[in-house]
Structures are given as structure tokens and as C-alpha cells.
C-alpha positions in Angstrom: 78.3 16.3 -103.1 77.3 18.5 -100.1 73.7 18.5 -101.3 73.5 14.7 -101.4 74.9 14.5 -97.9 72.2 16.9 -96.5 69.5 14.9 -98.3 70.9 11.7 -96.7 70.9 13.1 -93.2 67.4 14.5 -93.5 66.2 11.1 -94.7 67.9 9.4 -91.8 66.3 11.7 -89.2 62.8 11.3 -90.7 63.2 7.5 -90.8 64.4 7.4 -87.2 61.4 9.4 -86.1 59.0 7.1 -87.9 60.5 4.1 -86.3 60.3 5.7 -82.8 56.7 6.6 -83.3 55.7 3.1 -84.3 57.6 1.6 -81.4 55.8 3.9 -78.9 52.4 3.3 -80.4 52.8 -0.5 -80.2 53.8 -0.2 -76.5 50.8 2.0 -75.5 48.2 -0.3 -77.1 49.4 -3.5 -75.2 46.9 -4.4 -72.4 48.4 -4.2 -68.9 47.4 -6.3 -65.9 43.8 -5.7 -64.6 43.5 -3.6 -61.5 40.4 -3.9 -59.2 39.5 -0.8 -57.2 37.2 -1.3 -54.2 35.3 1.9 -53.4 35.4 3.0 -49.7 31.8 3.1 -48.3 30.6 6.4 -46.9 28.3 6.2 -43.8 27.0 8.6 -41.2 28.7 8.7 -37.8 25.9 6.9 -36.0 25.8 3.9 -38.3 26.5 0.8 -36.2 29.7 -1.1 -36.9 27.9 -4.4 -37.1 24.9 -5.5 -39.0 21.6 -5.6 -37.1 18.9 -7.8 -38.4 15.7 -5.9 -39.3 13.6 -8.1 -37.0 15.8 -7.5 -34.0 13.5 -4.7 -32.8 10.6 -7.2 -32.5 9.9 -8.7 -29.0 10.9 -12.3 -28.7 8.9 -15.0 -27.1 10.4 -14.4 -23.7 9.6 -10.7 -23.7 6.2 -9.9 -22.3 4.1 -7.5 -24.4 2.3 -5.0 -22.1 -1.5 -5.1 -22.5 -4.3 -3.1 -21.1 -6.8 -5.1 -19.2 -10.5 -4.7 -19.7 -10.8 -3.2 -16.3 -8.1 -0.6 -16.9 -9.7 0.3 -20.2 -13.1 0.7 -18.9 -12.4 1.9 -15.3 -13.1 0.1 -12.0 -15.8 -2.5 -12.2 -18.7 -2.4 -9.6 -18.2 -4.8 -6.7 -20.8 -7.5 -6.1 -23.2 -6.6 -3.4 -23.7 -8.9 -0.4 -27.2 -10.4 -0.4 -29.7 -8.8 1.9 -30.1 -10.5 5.3 -33.3 -12.3 6.0 -34.6 -15.4 7.8 -32.5 -15.0 10.9 -33.6 -16.7 14.1 -33.3 -15.4 17.6 -29.9 -16.7 18.8 -30.8 -17.4 22.4 -32.9 -20.5 23.4 -36.3 -19.8 24.9 -36.4 -16.1 23.8 -39.1 -15.0 21.3 -38.7 -12.1 18.9 -41.4 -10.1 20.8 -39.2 -10.3 23.9 -36.3 -8.5 22.4 -35.4 -4.9 23.3 -33.9 -2.5 20.8 -30.7 -1.2 22.5 -28.8 -0.5 19.2 -28.5 3.2 19.8 -28.1 3.2 23.5 -25.1 5.1 24.8 -22.1 3.3 26.1 -19.8 5.6 28.0 -19.6 9.2 26.8 -18.2 8.7 23.3 -20.0 5.7 21.6 -23.2 4.0 21.1 -24.0 0.3 21.6 -24.2 -0.8 17.9 -25.7 -4.1 19.1 -28.6 -5.5 21.2 -28.4 -7.3 24.5 -30.5 -10.4 24.8 -31.1 -11.1 28.5 -31.2 -14.8 29.6 -30.1 -17.0 32.5 -26.5 -18.0 32.7 -25.8 -21.2 30.7 -28.7 -20.7 28.3 -27.7 -22.2 24.8 -26.8 -19.7 22.1 -27.6 -20.6 18.5 -26.1 -19.7 15.1 -28.6 -17.2 13.7 -28.0 -18.5 10.1 -25.8 -20.7 8.1 -22.1 -19.7 7.8 -18.7 -20.4 9.2 -16.7 -19.5 12.3 -14.1 -16.9 11.3 -12.6 -16.1 14.7 -12.8 -17.2 18.3 -11.5 -14.5 20.6 -11.2 -13.6 24.3 -11.3 -9.8 24.7 -11.3 -7.5 27.8 -14.7 -6.0 26.9 -16.4 -8.8 25.0 -15.1 -11.7 27.0 -15.4 -15.0 25.1 -16.6 -14.0 21.6 -17.4 -15.7 18.3 -17.3 -14.1 14.9 -19.4 -15.9 12.2 -19.2 -15.1 8.5 -22.4 -15.6 6.5 -21.8 -17.7 3.3 -21.2 -14.7 0.9 -18.6 -13.2 3.3 -20.5 -9.9 3.2 -21.6 -9.9 6.8 -20.3 -11.1 10.2 -22.4 -12.1 13.2 -20.8 -11.3 16.5 -21.6 -13.1 19.7 -20.1 -11.8 23.0 -20.0 -12.4 26.8 -20.2 -16.2 26.3 -19.8 -18.4 29.4 -18.1 -21.0 27.2 -18.1 -22.4 23.7 -20.1 -25.5 22.8 -18.1 -28.8 22.2 -16.6 -29.0 18.8 -16.6 -25.2 18.1 -13.4 -24.3 16.3 -12.3 -21.7 13.8 -13.3 -22.3 10.2 -16.0 -24.8 11.3 -19.1 -24.7 9.0 -22.3 -23.8 11.0 -25.9 -24.6 10.3 -28.7 -22.3 11.4 -29.8 -23.3 14.9 -26.6 -25.1 15.8 -25.5 -24.5 19.4 -22.3 -22.5 19.4 -22.0 -21.5 23.1 -23.8 -20.5 26.3 -25.0 -17.2 27.8 -22.6 -15.8 30.3 -21.1 -12.6 31.7 -17.4 -12.7 30.6 -15.7 -9.5 29.7 -17.2 -6.3 31.1 -20.7 -7.8 31.5 -22.3 -7.7 35.0 -22.7 -11.0 36.9 -26.1 -9.8 37.9 -27.2 -9.4 34.3 -25.9 -12.3 32.1 -26.8 -11.8 28.5 -25.7 -12.3 24.9 -24.3 -9.2 23.2 -25.2 -9.7 19.5 -24.1 -7.5 16.6 -24.2 -7.6 12.8 -21.5 -5.9 10.7 -21.5 -5.4 7.0 -17.9 -6.0 5.9 -15.8 -4.0 3.5 -13.8 -5.5 0.6 -10.9 -6.3 3.0 -13.1 -8.7 4.9 -11.7 -7.8 8.4 -13.7 -9.7 10.9 -13.4 -7.0 13.5 -14.2 -4.0 11.3 -17.4 -3.1 9.4 -20.6 -1.1 9.3 -22.9 -1.9 12.2 -26.5 -2.9 11.3 -29.3 -3.0 13.8 -30.1 -6.6 14.6 -33.4 -5.8 16.2 -35.6 -5.6 13.1 -33.6 -8.4 11.4 -34.5 -10.7 14.3 -38.2 -9.9 14.0 -38.3 -7.4 16.8 -41.2 -4.8 16.6 
């Protein structure tokens, strides 16, 4: 009797274990709900927080792109030279070239030379434009008196007339002149002596700045045919 009871208990325990095993196995194989895991991106500390288009580093239409000019690439270009002076006429009526005196290097005071020639003539003698050109400046100075600065057409030279008694009618700044046109009259204004009226005539080669009062003096004597 006792033996049968033990066999029954053992069978019951084994059966219970089998049922538990089957129940647990069925539960583990049931699919659960799907879970989506989003990985956290890893970036360097200097990565910008916003996206930057790849073409954002290209200049837009409003941004000028620096360029190197041909002059900058090859160095300064030579400046055009003013044409040589020729064909000038003596600017005082009734005076021939062989009557001129070369006073270009004569001393004036103790610290300068003349840098011009004086053409002696009676008061009121007409003064002519020595060549074509234009009037750049009319000026009344302490030394030169009534003066006229004439640019030749290329702008490379200026013709300077000083000690004028007066200007001819119609003479104004920027007026175009023709060679031989009367521009004024011989006088002694400025520091000229009343006993020696004359035209003080000079020629200056201008620099790039084209300042009518500043340039390199050229001797007018040979250019007017003096010998």
C-alpha cells in the first residue's frame, strides 16, 4: 500500500513539472510588440547644429570676386609720351625769329634762372597763340602780371604768356585757340619795367598730374627758330 502511494506521488510531481515546462515554453515563443530603437548620432564638437549646403561657400552673384588686372600682373605700363614740339610761330606781331634773344639761362635774382625768353616789343603789340591748343588758365600774378596758360592739344605742354597789357576780346578759360589767333597785347604788368615792355614767354613740359603752373622748363629760343 505504501509503495503504491509513493509511485502515485512521484507520478504526480513528474506530470506537474511537464505541464509547467510546456506552459513556460509556449509563453516564451509568443511574439511581443515590436520596439524601434533610434541610435544616437555621434559627432565631433565642432560639427554645426544646422545643416550647411555644400554650395554655401561659393560666392553669390552679389559678391565681387577679386581679380588681378593686367597692369598689376605685368607691372606699371609705360606712359604715352607727349609729341615733340615743332612748327611754332613767334608769338609777337612784327618780330622775326632772327630778332629773338636767348635769355633762357639768364640769372633772375640770386637763386634762380629765367627759364623763359623775353620778346621786346612796343606796348600794345598783338600777341599770337604760338600753336593750336586751348586756354587752361587766365591769371593775374604779382610777378607775371596778366598771364595766359595755353595747353597744346595732347596736354603734354603748356605755353605761358606773361606781362600782358590786356587780353584780346573773347579770351576766356577753356577757349580753343588756333595758331596765330590774337590772345592779348604786349605790356609791362607784374614786375616788368614800364621802360621795357615785352612778352615773357615760356614752355613747360607737364607731368602726369597736368598742373598748369608746374612742369619742366624747355628753352623756347630754338623752338621758335632762333639761331
